[in-house]
N, C-alpha and C positions, 0 to 999 in steps of 0.2 A: 549469541546475538548482540554482545557488547558493541555497541558503534565505537569509531574512532576517539568521540567526543564523548564521554558520558553524559547522557541526558537526565535532568531531574525530573522525575515523574511528578505530575502536579494534579492528575486527575485520577479518581478511583471510581471503579467499574464493578459494581455487584451483581451477579448472576447467580442462579440458584440451578443446580444440576442434581441428577441422582447420584446415587453412591457408585453404581457401575461406572459410568461417565468419569465420577472423580478418581475413582481407583484406577481407570486405564490411564488417565492423565498423569497421575501420579507415577505410575510404573514408566510411561514415556520419558517423563522429566528425569526419573532416576538414569534411565538409559542415556539420555543426552545430557546429564550431570548438571541439571539446571533444576530453577524453581519451576513451580506450575504456573505462577503468574509470568515468569518469562517465556515460557512455551506457549502460553495464551497469546500473549504479545508478538511473539514471532510469527504465529499463525495467522495472527489477524493481518501483520505487515505482508506477509506473503499471499494470502489470499485475497485482500482488498485493495493494497496500497501498492505493490509491486506490479501486478496484473493490469492495474488501471496506468501505471505508467508505460507498461509495455503496449497498452492496448492504444494510448495516446501516439507511441512512436509509430506503431502500424498505420494510424489513420494518417499521420503527417508523411510516411513513406508514400502511402497511396495517393495523397494530393500531390506530392511531387513528382511522383512519376506519372500523373496524367491519368491515372487508373479512376480516380475520384473526380468528377467533374466539379468545378465550383463555377458559382456566377462571375460574370465579366468584372463587375465591380466589387471588389472585396476589399475592404478594409484590414489591412495585414496589421496595421498598430493595433486597432481593437482585436482583433483574434490574439496576438501576441498578448496584450492586457490580459484578457480573459484566460487564456491558458495559463500563465503565471499565475494568476490568482487561484484558479481552481488546483493547479497541480505543484504549488511552491513548496508545500508542506512535504511532498513526496519527492521532490528534486534531489539530485546527489550534490 
């Protein structure tokens, strides 16, 4: 999961899991030749951030196709600012 530019990890997350869950995570990490932490970060990225980005793209495509009706007076600049603010951290 190493990005093109290696990011400096700044936040620590501590979770409690049972021994079986940890064992299974460790086995999966060994299969993928990565650390448990990297496996968890990758899974979070795939589950919560990439899917959110895809859903935003789907919604935009619906808007552009006319499938999703919007009010007549739409402040596109405000919408763009809100989207950038919300999805800036997951943008390519």
